[in-house]
C-alpha positions as CSV (number, residue, x, y, z in Angstrom):
1,X,83.1,100.3,158.7
2,X,80.4,98.2,158.3
3,X,78.6,97.8,154.5
4,X,75.2,96.3,154.3
5,X,75.1,94.2,151.1
6,X,78.3,94.3,148.2
7,X,76.9,97.8,146.3
8,X,76.6,99.5,148.9
9,X,79.4,98.5,149.2
10,X,80.8,99.2,145.6
11,X,79.0,102.8,146.5
12,X,80.7,103.7,148.9
13,X,84.3,102.7,147.1
14,X,84.0,104.9,143.7
15,X,84.3,107.6,146.5
16,X,88.0,106.8,146.4
17,X,88.0,106.5,142.6
18,X,86.3,109.3,141.1
19,X,88.7,112.1,140.7
20,X,91.6,109.8,138.9
21,X,89.2,107.3,136.8
22,X,85.4,109.4,136.1
23,X,85.2,110.2,132.6
24,X,87.8,108.2,130.8
25,X,86.0,106.5,129.0
26,X,87.2,103.6,127.1
27,X,90.2,104.2,127.9
28,X,89.5,102.1,131.7
29,X,87.5,99.2,132.4
30,X,86.1,97.4,135.2
31,X,86.9,93.8,135.7
32,X,85.0,92.4,138.6
33,X,86.3,88.8,140.2
34,X,83.1,86.2,140.1
35,X,81.6,85.8,141.9
36,X,81.2,88.2,145.3
37,X,83.5,91.1,143.4
38,X,80.5,91.9,140.5
39,X,78.4,93.2,142.5
40,X,80.6,95.6,144.3
41,X,82.8,96.0,140.6
42,X,78.8,97.2,139.4
43,X,78.5,100.2,141.1
44,X,82.2,101.1,139.6
45,X,81.8,100.6,136.7
46,X,78.3,102.5,136.3
47,X,79.3,105.0,138.8
48,X,82.9,105.9,136.6
49,X,81.5,104.9,133.2
50,X,83.7,102.2,132.1
51,X,83.2,98.8,130.6
52,X,82.6,96.5,133.0
53,X,84.0,93.2,132.4
54,X,84.9,89.6,134.6
55,X,87.9,88.3,135.1
56,X,88.5,84.2,136.4
57,X,91.0,83.0,138.2
58,X,91.7,79.8,138.7
59,X,93.6,78.3,141.6
60,X,95.9,75.2,139.7
61,X,96.4,72.9,143.2
62,X,99.0,70.6,143.9
63,X,97.7,66.6,142.4
64,X,96.6,65.0,146.1
65,X,96.3,68.6,148.2
66,X,94.1,70.3,145.6
67,X,94.0,72.6,148.8
68,X,97.4,73.7,147.8
69,X,98.1,75.4,145.6
70,X,101.2,75.5,142.6
71,X,100.0,78.1,140.6
72,X,97.0,79.8,138.8
73,X,95.5,80.0,134.8
74,X,92.7,83.3,134.8
75,X,90.9,84.8,132.2
76,X,93.2,84.5,128.3
77,X,94.9,81.8,129.3
78,X,97.6,83.2,131.1
79,X,99.3,81.0,133.5
80,X,101.3,82.0,137.0
81,X,103.1,79.3,138.5
82,X,104.7,79.3,141.6
83,X,107.8,77.8,141.2
84,X,109.0,77.9,144.5
85,X,106.5,75.0,145.6
86,X,107.3,73.1,141.8
87,X,110.5,73.0,142.8
88,X,110.4,72.3,146.7
89,X,107.6,69.2,145.6
90,X,110.0,67.8,142.5
91,X,106.6,68.4,140.4
92,X,107.6,68.1,136.5
93,X,105.6,70.3,133.1
94,X,102.2,66.9,133.4
95,X,101.4,67.9,136.5
96,X,100.7,71.6,135.8
97,X,99.2,70.7,132.4
98,X,97.4,67.7,133.9
99,X,95.7,70.5,136.2
100,X,95.9,73.6,133.5
101,X,93.2,71.7,131.4
102,X,90.4,71.4,134.5
103,X,91.4,74.3,135.2
104,X,91.3,75.3,131.3
105,X,87.6,74.2,130.9
106,X,86.0,75.5,134.0
107,X,87.9,78.3,132.8
108,X,86.1,78.6,129.3
109,X,82.4,76.8,131.2
110,X,82.3,80.0,133.6
111,X,83.4,82.8,131.1
112,X,80.4,81.5,128.0
113,X,78.1,81.2,131.5
114,X,79.1,85.1,132.4
115,X,79.6,86.2,128.9
116,X,77.9,84.9,126.4
117,X,78.9,85.5,123.0
118,X,80.4,88.9,123.6
119,X,84.4,88.7,123.1
120,X,87.0,89.6,126.2
121,X,87.7,92.5,126.2
122,X,90.9,94.1,125.8
123,X,93.1,95.2,127.7
124,X,96.7,96.3,126.0
125,X,97.7,99.9,127.2
126,X,94.6,101.0,128.8
127,X,93.6,101.1,132.8
128,X,92.2,98.0,134.1
129,X,90.5,98.3,137.6
130,X,90.4,94.6,139.3
131,X,87.7,94.8,142.4
132,X,86.6,91.9,144.6
133,X,84.3,92.3,147.9
134,X,87.8,91.8,150.4
135,X,90.7,90.6,150.7
136,X,92.2,88.2,153.1
137,X,95.1,85.8,152.2
138,X,95.0,87.8,148.6
139,X,95.8,84.7,146.9
140,X,93.1,85.1,144.5
141,X,93.9,88.9,143.4
142,X,97.8,87.9,144.0
143,X,97.0,85.7,140.5
144,X,94.9,87.6,139.1
145,X,97.3,91.0,138.7
146,X,100.4,88.3,138.0
147,X,98.0,87.4,134.7
148,X,97.1,90.6,133.9
149,X,100.0,92.5,133.7
150,X,101.4,89.4,131.4
151,X,98.0,91.1,129.1
152,X,99.8,95.2,129.1
153,X,97.6,97.3,130.8
154,X,98.7,100.8,131.2
155,X,97.9,100.4,135.3
156,X,96.6,97.8,137.4
157,X,94.6,98.8,139.9
158,X,92.9,97.1,143.1
159,X,89.9,98.0,144.2
160,X,88.4,96.8,147.2
161,X,86.1,97.8,150.5
162,X,88.1,95.5,152.9
163,X,90.8,93.9,153.2
164,X,93.9,93.3,155.6
165,X,96.6,95.8,155.8
166,X,99.1,93.2,155.2
167,X,98.1,91.7,151.7
168,X,96.9,95.6,151.7
169,X,100.9,96.2,151.9
170,X,101.8,92.8,149.7
171,X,99.5,93.6,146.4
172,X,100.6,97.1,147.0
173,X,103.8,96.1,145.4
174,X,102.7,94.2,142.7
175,X,99.9,96.2,141.1
176,X,100.3,100.3,140.6
177,X,97.5,101.1,143.0
178,X,95.1,99.6,146.0
179,X,92.5,101.0,146.7
180,X,91.2,99.7,149.8
181,X,88.6,101.4,152.1
182,X,88.9,99.7,155.6
183,X,91.9,97.4,157.2
184,X,90.2,96.4,160.3
185,X,92.3,94.6,162.5
186,X,91.0,91.5,164.1
187,X,90.0,91.5,161.0
188,X,88.5,87.4,161.3
189,X,87.0,87.3,157.5
190,X,85.2,88.9,155.1
191,X,82.4,88.3,155.7
192,X,82.8,90.0,159.3
193,X,82.4,93.5,157.1
194,X,78.6,93.4,156.0
195,X,75.4,92.9,156.6
196,X,74.9,90.9,154.4
197,X,76.8,88.3,152.8
198,X,74.2,86.3,151.1
199,X,76.9,84.8,148.4
200,X,76.1,86.1,145.0
201,X,74.4,83.1,141.9
202,X,75.5,83.1,138.8
203,X,72.3,84.6,137.3
204,X,73.0,87.8,139.5
205,X,76.8,87.9,137.9
206,X,75.0,87.4,133.9
207,X,71.9,90.6,134.9
208,X,74.6,92.8,136.0
209,X,77.7,91.9,133.3
210,X,74.4,92.4,130.6
211,X,74.1,95.7,132.6
212,X,76.6,97.0,132.6
213,X,76.8,96.5,128.8
214,X,73.9,99.1,126.9
215,X,72.3,97.8,124.0
216,X,73.4,93.5,125.2
217,X,69.6,94.0,127.6
218,X,67.4,96.2,128.9
219,X,68.3,95.2,132.2
220,X,68.7,97.0,134.8
221,X,68.8,95.2,137.8
222,X,67.4,96.9,141.3
223,X,70.1,98.0,144.3
């Protein structure tokens, strides 16, 4: 299965979500992981009649080896720590605090850029459908699920067009439900399964979020 672009992938993903989540109004909220997950999430939210927002997740890198994650920080200040990495490397709370302060500033910057003055959605007791354009290692999505769990939603649904079978199985142990249209083998990379995998811009994210909140702006993104 190859998708034309992220919007096409979102429209195809909706078919697997309609029966369970359409027509529930404000009880369901759709969150896109920026930037690439937002165009997919837009189509899901529009079809389900649910509000759309973003959930920003930033990796907390080990000092001097930032590519190695010792945890993650997410929207709302929710922090998830990998205790095994901390213990193995002998890192202390100061290392976490330094990384967290830097990433908290970046999360705040991105949320202001994407959301403007709109408040973050209340997620407690709601069904949260968190969407990305694909799952490779799944590290960002796992951090998102762990962070979302601490905000008290009634149900967390991970929805992606394509992913590796192993990652989908792992997330199935952490989310309440995982919806994935295709788990091709060999996988290679997420972009392999799109004809157009052009990087999503900040401007596009802002436009889609505005269109997902009627009355905020009179915006109607073209398909």
